[in-house]
MARZANU-495370 format. One line per 2 residues: number of its first residue (from 1); for each residue x, y, z of N, C-alpha, C. Coordinates in pm, whole numbers, plus 50000, padded with zeros to 5 digits. Atoms other than C-alpha are relative to their C-alpha. Layout:
<recs>
NUM	X Y Z X Y Z X Y Z  ... $
</recs>
This chain:
<recs>
1	50084 49881 50000 50000 50000 50000 50088 50125 50000  49926 49874 50007 50121 50354 49921 50009 50065 50138 $
3	49981 49927 49875 50268 50543 50216 49918 50129 49996  50089 49884 49997 50025 50815 50323 50069 50121 50063 $
5	49941 49877 49950 50130 51176 50378 49890 50098 50041  50091 49895 49955 49959 51456 50568 50063 50133 49962 $
7	49938 49889 50073 50016 51770 50366 49917 50127 50013  50068 49871 49996 49902 52117 50472 50028 50078 49873 $
9	49977 49917 50118 49874 52380 50203 49984 50148 50038  50011 49855 49983 49912 52756 50182 49944 50058 49871 $
11	50059 49930 50113 49685 52953 49953 50052 50143 50006  49924 49876 49991 49906 53253 49879 49936 50108 49914 $
13	50068 49892 50072 49730 53577 49786 50041 50133 50062  49956 49868 49957 49874 53931 49809 50090 49994 50124 $
15	49902 50012 49892 50149 53815 50044 49946 49935 50126  50061 50061 49883 49907 53652 50288 49955 49857 49969 $
17	50062 50131 50016 49774 53301 50346 49850 50018 50018  50145 49985 49994 49402 53290 50271 49933 49864 50013 $
19	50074 50121 49966 49128 53037 50334 50002 49893 49890  50004 50098 50108 49105 52872 49992 50015 50070 49867 $
21	49990 49944 50134 49128 52922 49618 49881 50089 49967  50122 49921 50027 48776 53067 49625 49964 50095 50112 $
23	50031 49917 49884 48779 53237 49966 50129 50071 50042  49878 49925 49971 49036 53516 50013 49999 50062 50141 $
25	49993 49958 49860 48966 53562 50384 50139 49966 50054  49863 50019 49953 49309 53606 50544 50000 49914 50128 $
27	49987 50085 49882 49400 53326 50787 50134 50023 50070  49870 49969 49940 49761 53436 50845 50068 50107 49915 $
29	49938 49892 50076 49924 53764 50745 50143 49966 49958  49863 50041 50032 50272 53606 50750 50004 49850 49977 $
31	49998 50144 50030 50279 53269 50571 50118 49925 50060  49884 50067 49943 50624 53197 50716 49970 49948 50140 $
33	50039 50050 49868 50463 53160 51059 49928 49866 49986  50067 50129 50025 50244 52884 50913 50104 49891 49972 $
35	49896 50098 50034 50552 52710 50772 50066 49949 50128  49936 50040 49875 50713 52712 51117 49909 49906 50080 $
37	50094 50088 49927 50399 52558 51273 49996 49862 49936  50004 50129 50069 50392 52287 51008 50131 49923 50023 $
39	49872 50064 49965 50764 52220 51070 49990 49933 50137  50002 50045 49861 50702 52182 51443 49907 49882 50021 $
41	50096 50108 49982 50418 51937 51390 50020 49888 49898  49956 50115 50079 50603 51706 51149 49912 49974 49878 $
43	50072 50018 50126 50401 51770 50834 50092 49932 49899  49919 50079 50093 50516 51543 50552 50045 50079 49877 $
45	49969 49913 50114 50505 51794 50265 49915 50126 50016  50077 49877 49999 50363 52138 50192 49969 50039 49856 $
47	50039 49951 50132 50167 52258 49889 49972 50149 50010  50022 49856 50003 50177 52629 49806 49932 50036 49868 $
49	50075 49955 50117 49913 52766 49567 50022 50150 49982  49979 49859 50031 50017 53096 49407 49874 50054 49931 $
51	50124 49944 50053 49696 53296 49356 50020 50144 49950  49969 49862 50036 49871 53618 49246 49941 50036 49864 $
53	50051 49945 50126 49743 53839 48965 50097 50107 49951  49909 49901 50056 49971 54037 48737 50145 49963 50026 $
55	49859 50037 49994 50346 54013 48682 50068 50044 50128  49933 49948 49880 50453 54232 48974 49963 49918 50123 $
57	50044 50079 49885 50242 54042 49227 50054 49858 49991  49948 50136 50020 50358 53712 49077 50146 49992 50041 $
59	49860 49999 49960 50725 53805 49122 50014 50008 50152  50000 49993 49854 50652 53899 49482 49966 49867 50063 $
61	50038 50132 49950 50484 53563 49534 50114 49902 49987  49885 50089 50019 50789 53384 49393 50109 50028 50102 $
63	49901 49965 49897 51018 53574 49629 49958 49942 50135  50050 50057 49876 50798 53468 49920 50010 49848 49999 $
65	49990 50146 50013 50793 53111 49790 50144 49954 50026  49860 50034 49971 51175 53108 49800 50026 49997 50150 $
67	49984 49997 49854 51160 53206 50167 49931 49880 50064  50073 50116 49947 50901 52935 50232 50082 49873 49980 $
69	49920 50120 50029 51118 52670 50064 50125 49996 50087  49880 49994 49917 51422 52787 50260 49969 49963 50144 $
71	50037 50024 49861 51236 52766 50592 49941 49861 50022  50074 50126 49984 51036 52448 50529 50096 49883 50020 $
73	49923 50121 49975 51178 52126 50673 49947 49882 49919  50058 50103 50086 50956 51927 50439 50009 50045 49855 $
75	50000 49963 50140 50944 51917 50060 49882 50089 49967  50105 49906 50039 50744 52200 49903 49958 49971 49856 $
77	50057 50019 50133 50514 52149 49603 49941 50134 49957  50047 49870 50049 50451 52464 49397 49888 49984 49900 $
79	50117 50010 50088 50116 52516 49226 49944 50140 49972  50069 49876 50032 49918 52791 49059 50080 50091 49910 $
81	49940 49896 50084 49985 53065 48805 50099 49945 49898  49914 50059 50104 50140 52833 48547 49934 50020 49865 $
83	50051 49977 50135 50096 52943 48187 50093 49944 49893  49900 50046 50097 50418 52829 48019 50112 49928 50074 $
85	49893 50077 49939 50729 52620 48078 50083 50086 50096  49922 49910 49916 50910 52923 48224 49945 50007 50141 $
87	50062 49993 49867 50661 52926 48514 50034 49877 50084  49960 50122 49930 50741 52566 48604 50146 50014 50044 $
89	49858 49981 49967 51113 52652 48593 50014 50092 50121  49992 49906 49889 51056 52944 48831 49960 49933 50132 $
91	50043 50072 49879 50873 52720 49080 50112 49908 50050  49894 50093 49962 51152 52462 49076 50125 50074 50046 $
93	49883 49923 49962 51428 52721 49092 49978 50076 50130  50031 49937 49870 51250 52884 49388 50028 49904 50115 $
95	49971 50099 49898 51319 52560 49572 49896 49891 50016  50104 50104 49992 51006 52352 49515 50057 49867 49952 $
97	49956 50133 50041 51071 51979 49497 49922 49952 49878  50082 50034 50115 50785 51940 49252 49910 50118 49965 $
99	50090 49894 50046 50555 52164 49048 49875 49936 49941  50132 50053 50037 50190 52124 48950 49950 50063 49871 $
101	50071 49956 50120 50026 52148 48608 49850 49990 50027  50144 49996 49977 49660 52250 48632 49928 49947 49877 $
103	50063 50063 50116 49470 52013 48404 49858 50049 49975  50124 49931 50036 49163 52235 48415 50029 50111 49900 $
105	49959 49898 50095 49362 52467 48185 50072 49933 49883  49946 50067 50118 49438 52358 47830 50147 50033 49977 $
107	49860 49964 50024 49766 52553 47815 50095 49919 50087  49917 50086 49914 49897 52340 48106 50011 49860 49941 $
109	49997 50132 50066 49801 52020 47925 50097 50003 49881  49920 49989 50122 49973 52146 47611 50151 49997 50026 $
111	49855 49993 49974 50312 52196 47781 50050 49878 50079  49961 50114 49916 50315 51864 47973 50123 49928 49949 $
113	49888 50077 50055 50549 51675 47742 50128 50082 50002  49882 49913 50006 50788 51968 47695 50062 50019 50139 $
115	49951 49976 49865 50814 52038 48068 50058 49874 50060  49953 50127 49946 50854 51671 48158 50136 49962 49942 $
117	49873 50032 50064 51134 51621 47907 50111 50093 50048  49903 49901 49954 51306 51936 48036 50043 49973 50144 $
119	49970 50008 49857 51282 51877 48413 49987 49860 50060  50016 50136 49950 51191 51510 48452 49859 49975 50051 $
121	50135 50040 49960 50865 51328 48512 49980 50007 50151  50012 50004 49854 50939 51297 48885 49981 50138 50061 $
123	50017 49864 49949 50927 51677 48918 49858 50053 49979  50131 49948 50040 50569 51704 48792 49883 49925 50061 $
125	50130 50051 49963 50221 51656 48933 49897 50070 49912  50112 49935 50070 49890 51730 48761 49883 50010 50096 $
127	50119 49983 49916 49586 51871 48940 49876 50007 49913  50124 49993 50076 49227 51837 48830 49879 49985 50092 $
129	50128 50019 49932 48864 51850 48943 49924 49882 49942  50084 50093 50075 48722 51620 48679 50083 49885 49942 $
131	49926 50115 50055 48855 51267 48612 49979 49980 49851  50022 50011 50144 48703 51291 48264 50114 50067 49923 $
133	49887 49933 50064 48984 51532 48179 50123 49910 50003  49890 50097 49993 49233 51270 48297 49980 49889 49898 $
135	50030 50107 50096 49061 51008 48085 50038 50044 49858  49969 49947 50133 49096 51229 47778 50150 50007 49975 $
137	49856 49982 50012 49466 51283 47847 50078 49891 50074  49942 50107 49919 49543 50952 48014 50141 49961 49956 $
139	49868 50042 50050 49836 50851 47793 50105 50106 50032  49909 49890 49973 49997 51195 47834 50039 50005 50147 $
141	49978 49993 49856 49958 51196 48212 50088 49885 50048  49928 50116 49948 50085 50845 48272 50143 49993 49948 $
143	49865 50002 50056 50391 50899 48052 50087 50112 50055  49919 49883 49970 50497 51244 48166 49979 50061 50139 $
145	50029 49944 49868 50358 51305 48517 50014 49890 50105  49974 50103 49898 50450 51125 48842 49885 49980 50098 $
147	50112 50012 49906 50129 51185 49038 49899 50109 49978  50113 49908 50019 49810 51384 49078 49962 50067 50131 $
149	50070 49940 49888 49633 51624 49309 49853 50008 49960  50143 50002 50030 49260 51555 49308 49933 50109 50083 $
151	50057 49885 49932 49083 51879 49392 49856 49975 50047  50138 50033 49963 48743 51712 49432 49998 49864 50071 $
153	49994 50127 49925 48727 51448 49710 49886 49903 49967  50113 50086 50036 48401 51312 49569 50026 49920 49872 $
155	49968 50067 50125 48580 51182 49259 50112 49898 50016  49890 50094 49974 48817 50932 49421 49984 49871 49919 $
157	50023 50127 50073 48662 50615 49277 50016 50019 49850  49992 49974 50143 48632 50772 48933 50144 50020 49955 $
159	49859 49980 50033 48997 50875 48941 50075 49867 50001  49936 50131 49994 49107 50526 49046 49966 49915 49879 $
161	50042 50077 50118 48912 50387 48750 50077 50043 49874  49930 49946 50117 49113 50609 48512 50148 49966 50002 $
163	49855 50014 49994 49470 50571 48638 50044 49936 50131  49941 50055 49879 49690 50388 48887 50105 50092 50060 $
165	49906 49904 49944 49903 50696 48948 49960 50035 50143  50033 49956 49863 49928 50795 49317 49944 50142 49996 $
167	50054 49864 49998 49727 51103 49407 49970 50049 50141  50039 49930 49879 49676 51353 49686 49852 50039 49985 $
169	50140 49958 50004 49318 51441 49778 49986 50127 50083  50028 49876 49926 49223 51796 49873 49864 49988 50067 $
171	50123 50014 49921 48964 51779 50151 49990 50119 50096  50016 49884 49913 48824 52077 50337 49933 49966 50133 $
173	50066 50039 49876 48603 51905 50594 49951 49856 49986  50035 50141 50011 48543 51540 50674 49996 49937 50139 $
175	50005 50076 49874 48450 51301 50954 50124 49912 50010  49876 50074 49976 48741 51112 51111 49995 49860 49940 $
177	50010 50137 50054 48614 50766 51013 50008 49999 49847  49995 49990 50146 48570 50878 50652 50142 50031 49954 $
179	49862 49967 50033 48922 51025 50652 50086 49874 50001  49924 50124 49992 49064 50690 50761 49967 49908 49883 $
181	50041 50082 50115 48865 50520 50488 50072 50045 49874  49930 49946 50117 49017 50750 50226 50149 49967 50007 $
183	49857 50032 49984 49368 50701 50367 50028 49853 49966  49982 50142 50024 49316 50327 50332 49991 49960 49855 $
185	50011 50033 50142 49260 50346 49957 50139 49989 49938  49868 50039 50052 49547 50200 49756 50075 50116 49936 $
187	49928 49900 50078 49631 50493 49526 50007 50137 50065  49994 49872 49930 49574 50777 49772 50135 50008 50073 $
189	49868 49987 49938 49923 50896 49871 50005 50111 50104  49997 49893 49902 49827 51197 50078 49868 50074 50011 $
191	50117 49916 49974 49562 51422 50228 50048 50143 50016  49967 49859 49989 49576 51799 50186 49872 50081 50011 $
193	50117 49913 49987 49345 52098 50213 49977 50044 50143  50027 49940 49869 49184 52269 50510 49974 49897 50110 $
195	50015 50102 49896 49113 51942 50687 50134 49974 50070  49867 50008 49938 49492 51932 50749 50040 50136 50056 $
197	49966 49866 49952 49541 52309 50776 49937 50029 50136  50073 49970 49876 49279 52331 51052 50037 49905 50114 $
199	49971 50102 49899 49410 52023 51233 50149 49961 50000  49857 50034 50010 49788 52046 51191 50057 49954 50134 $
201	49952 50046 49870 49832 51997 51566 49974 49852 50022  50039 50141 49984 49678 51651 51523 50069 49907 49902 $
203	49934 50085 50100 49912 51523 51251 50059 49875 50064  49942 50117 49933 50095 51296 51496 49891 49901 50039 $
205	50110 50088 49961 49762 51160 51624 49940 49930 49879  50054 50060 50123 49637 51103 51269 50092 49889 49949 $
207	49906 50104 50040 49952 50909 51189 49987 49878 50091  50019 50111 49906 49900 50703 51502 49877 49919 49967 $
209	50123 50070 50037 49545 50617 51395 50021 49918 49874  49972 50076 50122 49670 50515 51052 50077 49872 50033 $
211	49921 50118 49963 49927 50281 51207 49913 49896 50068  50091 50094 49932 49657 50128 51429 49911 49927 49902 $
213	50085 50061 50102 49456 50059 51114 50080 49933 49889  49916 50067 50097 49748 49906 50930 50029 50081 49875 $
215	49974 49911 50114 49792 50209 50702 50140 50060 50016  49863 49949 49987 50159 50300 50634 50005 50152 49990 $
217	49984 49855 50001 50264 50658 50706 50148 50036 50000  49863 49951 49998 50579 50869 50676 50049 50006 50145 $
219	49944 49997 49866 50795 50813 50983 50146 49960 49994  49863 50050 49991 51152 50753 51092 49995 49853 50037 $
221	49992 50143 49970 51214 50380 51076 50141 49971 50051  49869 50021 49939 51498 50303 51316 50050 49858 49971 $
223	49940 50132 50026 51730 50022 51209 50042 49932 50130  49959 50054 49870 51833 49981 51575 49907 50053 50108 $
225	50083 49959 49887 51617 49989 51885 50090 50045 50115  49923 49950 49886 51723 50139 52217 50083 49889 50064 $
227	49928 50111 49934 51825 49798 52351 50127 49963 49925  49882 50032 50079 52080 49767 52068 50119 50092 50032 $
229	49895 49903 49970 52274 50069 52194 50064 49971 50135  49929 50017 49873 52540 50050 52466 49993 50130 50080 $
231	50020 49881 49916 52466 50288 52753 50120 50025 50090  49896 49970 49902 52704 50467 52986 49952 49962 50140 $
233	50034 50040 49864 52695 50427 53364 49868 50060 50048  50128 49938 49965 52390 50657 53381 49884 49944 49918 $
235	50106 50057 50084 52199 50445 53131 49966 50086 49880  50024 49908 50112 52234 50708 52859 50102 49980 49889 $
237	49910 50004 50116 52396 50750 52517 50033 50143 49961  49964 49865 50045 52595 51063 52421 49966 50018 49852 $
239	50037 49966 50138 52489 51239 52101 50085 50118 49954  49924 49892 50063 52725 51445 51884 49913 50055 49887 $
241	50095 49938 50092 52523 51694 51679 50074 50085 49897  49938 49928 50111 52631 51826 51337 49896 50071 49916 $
243	50081 49937 50103 52482 52074 51093 50008 49912 49874  49999 50096 50112 52378 51852 50800 50055 50060 49872 $
245	49946 49937 50122 52486 52107 50539 50151 50020 50009  49859 49962 49989 52822 52228 50667 50084 49897 50074 $
247	49936 50100 49916 52906 51932 50896 50069 50062 50122  49947 49935 49880 52997 52184 51167 49945 49929 50124 $
249	50045 50060 49875 52984 52024 51513 49933 50108 50084  50079 49897 49931 52713 52212 51705 49999 49982 50151 $
251	50013 50024 49856 52686 52047 52046 50012 49851 50030  50006 50138 49952 52699 51730 52252 49896 49994 50111 $
253	50103 50016 49897 52406 51608 52462 49981 49850 50025  50023 50140 49964 52264 51284 52605 49853 49963 49978 $
255	50135 50053 50013 51962 51066 52539 49980 49884 50096  50045 50124 49937 51776 50820 52754 49900 49936 49904 $
257	50088 50073 50091 51526 50576 52607 49884 50087 49954  50115 49918 50036 51234 50818 52618 50039 50109 49900 $
259	49953 49897 50092 51435 51092 52447 50025 49940 49861  49973 50069 50127 51545 50843 52179 49870 49974 49924 $
261	50128 50033 50065 51188 50732 52108 49927 50127 49955  50068 49876 50039 51052 51087 52104 50069 50066 49881 $
263	49927 49947 50116 51325 51195 51863 49956 49929 49873  50042 50078 50116 51227 50915 51627 49856 50030 49960 $
265	50142 49981 50031 50853 50980 51653 49969 50142 49955  50032 49859 50030 50865 51362 51631 50085 50058 49887 $
267	49910 49943 50099 51158 51419 51394 50076 50121 50050  49925 49890 49939 51297 51680 51635 50087 49944 50112 $
269	49905 50053 49902 51601 51624 51855 49950 50025 50143  50043 49996 49860 51501 51545 52213 50108 49932 50083 $
271	49893 50050 49917 51754 51489 52491 49951 49983 50144  50027 50003 49856 51768 51416 52863 50100 50093 50068 $
273	49915 49905 49929 51899 51703 53072 50043 49940 50133  49950 50058 49874 52121 51562 53344 49996 50101 50113 $
275	50001 49897 49895 52136 51895 53531 49859 50024 50053  50139 49977 49958 51757 51935 53537 49925 49870 50028 $
277	50061 50132 49980 51684 51562 53547 49862 49992 49935  50128 50004 50071 51413 51593 53282 50024 49991 49850 $
279	49995 50007 50146 51336 51535 52916 50010 50142 49944  49970 49868 50053 51445 51824 52693 49984 49999 49847 $
281	50018 49979 50143 51304 51903 52349 50080 50124 49962  49915 49888 50039 51574 52121 52196 49917 50103 49923 $
283	50074 49894 50067 51415 52455 52101 49863 50027 50057  50135 49982 49944 51099 52418 52310 49983 50139 50060 $
285	50006 49866 49939 51182 52745 52490 50048 50107 49903  49937 49898 50086 51403 52928 52239 49944 50004 49859 $
287	50042 50010 50140 51242 52813 51914 50111 49949 49910  49885 50047 50078 51585 52686 51805 49998 49847 49988 $
289	50017 50145 50015 51466 52340 51708 50111 49940 49914  49909 50076 50085 51687 52075 51555 49918 49890 49932 $
291	50077 50098 50075 51515 51878 51279 50093 49889 49951  49914 50116 50029 51657 51530 51228 50013 49977 49850 $
293	49973 50043 50136 51819 51452 50895 50053 49857 49998  49955 50139 49990 52000 51136 51002 50053 49974 50141 $
295	49943 50047 49875 52101 50938 51311 50087 49880 49968  49907 50109 50030 52407 50710 51296 50075 49962 50127 $
297	49924 50048 49883 52563 50496 51568 50145 49972 49959  49859 50027 50029 52940 50455 51594 50027 49850 50003 $
299	49963 50141 50012 53131 50127 51564 49971 49920 50126  50025 50070 49873 53085 50043 51933 49854 50008 50044 $
301	50143 49983 49968 52714 50138 51930 49980 50072 50134  50016 49931 49873 52774 50365 52229 49994 50153 49986 $
303	50012 49856 50027 52755 50711 52063 49918 50019 49873  50082 49970 50117 52508 50864 51819 50050 50129 49935 $
305	49972 49880 50078 52601 51110 51545 49869 50045 49937  50125 49946 50055 52299 51329 51463 50031 50113 49904 $
307	49990 49890 50095 52294 51541 51150 49863 50066 49994  50126 49930 49980 52031 51809 51186 49994 50128 49918 $
309	50023 49864 50050 51880 52120 51035 49977 50086 50123  50004 49918 49879 51947 52375 51306 49930 50132 49974 $
311	50064 49869 50005 51709 52666 51353 50072 50091 50098  49934 49906 49911 51900 52962 51492 50127 49943 50061 $
313	49877 50038 49930 52172 52900 51750 49984 49867 50072  50003 50126 49927 52260 52561 51895 50035 50021 50147 $
315	49949 49979 49864 52430 52702 52206 49909 50093 50080  50085 49916 49914 52242 52853 52501 50055 50141 50013 $
317	49939 49866 49993 52487 53148 52483 49957 50087 49883  50036 49928 50121 52345 53244 52144 50097 49976 49887 $
319	49904 50034 50105 52646 53113 51953 49944 49889 49912  50047 50104 50092 52585 52898 51650 50039 49862 50051 $
321	49949 50126 49949 52801 52618 51796 50044 50017 50144  49951 49995 49861 52885 52533 52155 50152 50000 50007 $
323	49855 50014 49999 53249 52487 52053 50067 50128 49949  49936 49877 50042 53418 52827 52054 50113 50044 50094 $
325	49887 49968 49912 53670 52827 52343 50125 49928 49948  49881 50062 50058 53996 52766 52160 50103 49974 50109 $
327	49903 50040 49897 54239 52577 52386 50142 50011 49947  49867 49994 50061 54539 52541 52155 49982 49991 49850 $
329	50014 50001 50146 54603 52584 51787 50137 49995 49935  49881 50005 50083 54870 52497 51534 49958 50046 49861 $
331	50035 49949 50132 54872 52679 51202 49991 49885 49901  50017 50103 50104 54742 52467 50919 49918 50060 49888 $
333	50078 49957 50116 54593 52507 50577 49871 49922 49996  50132 50065 50004 54222 52437 50546 49952 49984 49857 $
335	50039 50002 50141 54231 52411 50168 49933 49870 49958  50065 50126 50035 54101 52055 50180 49849 50016 49987 $
337	50145 49976 50005 53750 52199 50224 49974 50119 49908  50016 49890 50096 53675 52402 49909 49897 50103 50044 $
339	50102 49907 49960 53355 52552 50048 50049 50092 50110  49948 49917 49892 53540 52674 50357 50093 50107 49944 $
341	49913 49901 50064 53798 52844 50135 49916 50112 49940  50089 49899 50059 53519 53019 49943 49938 50089 50108 $
343	50061 49924 49890 53353 53121 50270 50102 50097 50060  49898 49916 49940 53680 53255 50410 50031 50122 49912 $
345	49970 49889 50091 53755 53465 50101 49882 50097 49997  50119 49914 50002 53397 53594 50089 49991 50084 50126 $
347	50004 49926 49873 53419 53693 50455 50102 50113 50003  49900 49893 50008 53740 53890 50389 49946 50115 49915 $
349	50056 49897 50088 53566 54073 50104 49888 50077 50071  50105 49934 49921 53265 54144 50328 50061 50098 50100 $
351	49936 49915 49900 53498 54282 50593 50061 50125 49936  49943 49883 50068 53669 54509 50340 49891 50105 49973 $
353	50108 49905 50029 53332 54663 50254 49959 50075 50127  50041 49939 49873 53248 54728 50620 50114 50080 50062 $
355	49882 49935 49942 53604 54821 50726 50102 50024 49888  49910 49973 50114 53779 54980 50425 50146 50008 50042 $
357	49855 49999 49973 54154 54941 50406 50069 50079 49888  49933 49916 50098 54375 55198 50234 50088 49915 49907 $
359	49921 50072 50099 54528 55067 49913 49940 49867 49959  50063 50128 50031 54290 54770 49898 49934 50004 49862 $
361	50063 50009 50132 54195 54668 49543 49851 49972 50014  50142 50031 49977 53869 54529 49680 49923 50128 50030 $
363	50066 49873 49970 53781 54869 49825 49995 50093 49879  50001 49924 50125 53878 55031 49495 49879 49962 49915 $
365	50115 50046 50079 53615 54815 49321 49869 50046 50061  50122 49956 49934 53349 54893 49580 49979 50151 49983 $
367	50010 49855 50015 53427 55266 49557 49956 50039 49859  50035 49969 50139 53397 55263 49178 49855 49958 49967 $
369	50141 50036 50017 53060 55086 49201 49975 49882 49909  50044 50122 50068 52863 54818 49023 50049 49991 49856 $
371	49958 50005 50140 52957 54917 48667 50146 49954 49986  49859 50041 50004 53329 54878 48739 50014 49852 50035 $
373	49995 50142 49961 53273 54543 48912 49957 49912 49883  50051 50080 50113 53072 54416 48615 50099 50003 49884 $
375	49901 49990 50108 53333 54544 48367 50116 49903 50026  49888 50090 49967 53610 54356 48549 49957 49853 49990 $
377	50049 50138 50009 53395 54042 48572 49994 49955 49855  50005 50032 50142 53337 54053 48198 50138 49978 49941 $
379	49863 50015 50048 53708 54101 48131 50060 49867 50044  49944 50127 49949 53800 53804 48351 49937 49880 49932 $
381	50066 50110 50072 53541 53584 48178 50065 49982 49863  49934 50007 50130 53704 53669 47846 50140 49939 50012 $
383	49867 50055 49976 54046 53589 47991 49995 49847 50016  50015 50146 49987 53920 53239 48080 49990 49937 49863 $
385	50018 50054 50136 53813 53182 47720 50133 49997 49926  49870 49992 50069 54151 53295 47589 50097 49896 50057 $
387	49908 50094 49936 54344 53088 47844 49967 49855 49964  50043 50137 50032 54141 52778 47759 50049 49955 49863 $
389	49950 50035 50134 54272 52793 47403 50150 49968 50003  49856 50027 49988 54631 52767 47530 50023 49862 50060 $
391	49975 50136 49952 54792 52429 47607 50029 49990 50149  49964 50003 49858 54903 52525 47959 49875 50011 50088 $
393	50121 50002 49917 54623 52427 48199 50009 50096 50119  49985 49909 49887 54770 52647 48473 49939 50137 49971 $
395	50056 49869 50035 54662 52959 48284 49849 50003 50026  50144 50007 49975 54299 52848 48302 49974 50009 50150 $
397	50016 50000 49854 54339 52788 48675 50015 50142 50056  49977 49864 49950 54479 53137 48732 49884 50092 49962 $
399	50106 49910 50046 54213 53309 48523 49866 49968 50069  50123 50037 49929 53932 53113 48687 50002 50055 50143 $
401	49987 49946 49865 54065 53219 49027 49971 50150 50001  50027 49857 50011 54063 53582 48917 49850 50026 49981 $
403	50144 49984 50026 53708 53543 48786 49919 49977 50128  50075 50031 49879 53587 53383 49109 50014 50110 50105 $
405	49982 49889 49906 53739 53663 49315 49906 50115 49964  50086 49889 50041 53559 53929 49111 49852 49964 50013 $
407	50137 50043 49981 53243 53722 49122 49958 50016 50146  50032 49986 49858 53263 53721 49503 49985 50147 50041 $
409	50021 49857 49976 53301 54099 49503 49857 50037 49961  50138 49975 50044 52977 54109 49304 49899 49939 50098 $
411	50090 50064 49903 52818 53865 49550 49980 50088 50123  50011 49913 49882 52898 54097 49841 49923 50127 49965 $
413	50070 49879 50044 52777 54399 49645 49849 49978 49991  50143 50032 50018 52444 54223 49575 49943 49918 50115 $
415	50044 50071 49879 52422 54054 49918 49956 49856 49968  50023 50141 50032 52440 53697 49783 50102 49917 50075 $
417	49910 50087 49925 52588 53419 49998 50031 49874 49922  49971 50129 50063 52754 53092 49902 49887 49900 50025 $
419	50113 50089 49974 52463 52916 50068 49887 50025 49901  50100 49970 50103 52228 53099 49829 50034 49928 49870 $
421	49958 50060 50127 52433 52971 49536 49990 49848 50006  50002 50147 49993 52475 52612 49656 49857 49946 50011 $
423	50141 50042 49991 52104 52590 49746 49935 50004 49862  50056 49987 50136 52012 52714 49399 50048 49886 49911 $
425	49947 50110 50081 52241 52457 49236 49940 49867 50041  50059 50126 49952 52107 52178 49456 49856 49985 49952 $
427	50139 50005 50044 51752 52269 49359 49986 49968 49853  50006 50028 50145 51841 52231 48992 50030 49855 49972 $
</recs>
């Protein structure tokens, strides 16, 4: 049976979250607050419907969607305002894991093959109200789309008769027993709509009910139980916590059995505080939650390495990492980590802008302004082309280094970080 997902959605209109596609009553002025609530309650995915009108409002909605994707701990599905392939590209480049073609609009049907061949079938869903439209375009859908969003919950049987593709069902209000019945249907892969939006605090309970009824749900499946781990003299296991992106060590804490089980069930790091002698959900007071990306035991099964998405600071002092008291240091080159080198150079350039240094070429570029920076960037790009025609590979290396330096000056000028760049590349 298909694993079932509980998927809240945000109907985005004029920068606010509204009630539905047909009801623009504002339910939250800041959609990012909704994203945080859905993060905290372990939602499986998030669908964002862009209801904007006009190019200017649409661009604003895309900017907000980028923020939503950056904040969301779950995959984001982008929907709405699609007229051409470029619109699908914008949704995916904003950070959406998948994008939706509206099959109630002929222009969306017409671009299905082109978009699928460009971005991949797995990146596309199709939404519809009427299964008859699916029947008409069945061959197209099954070849080029990976799943569906059924906007009419009264058409489940009819949709199942047309296709075996998995589909989400948008439901606004339903009795609990009927919801379980729908979750139990083979091709239903998720529930979305206001029935989840209004009950996001109950997602964990809904998953529990599904498990009781033999319905598979999204959850952390632990390869090892608590009894498999070796405990210290206090009956606990130390946990080393890393940022999953940078691999920076953030902190060390301890788990008892209850903390271990709650971490697995909630997807948020939970520890046992030895000083307070109580369970401790990291972030419960500060909002600086740690969302689990992976848990790995060491060779002796007596220590856990947790890779997490850290919200804010890990340390109670407000520092990003608890490790900042340098005891001793020997000079060494950190060139083995390319990203760290890029970060270090970018930080020097940032510092030059804030604290100008006499005779600094970097400050010369900033003083001359954007046109000079762009002129130098263009010149360096040309130098790469020329160097590439020469047999000596070192010349290309030198010119690329010059180009990257000038590019980083531009990044500082336009307030772009390496994380912005790497996230954009990862999304592609």
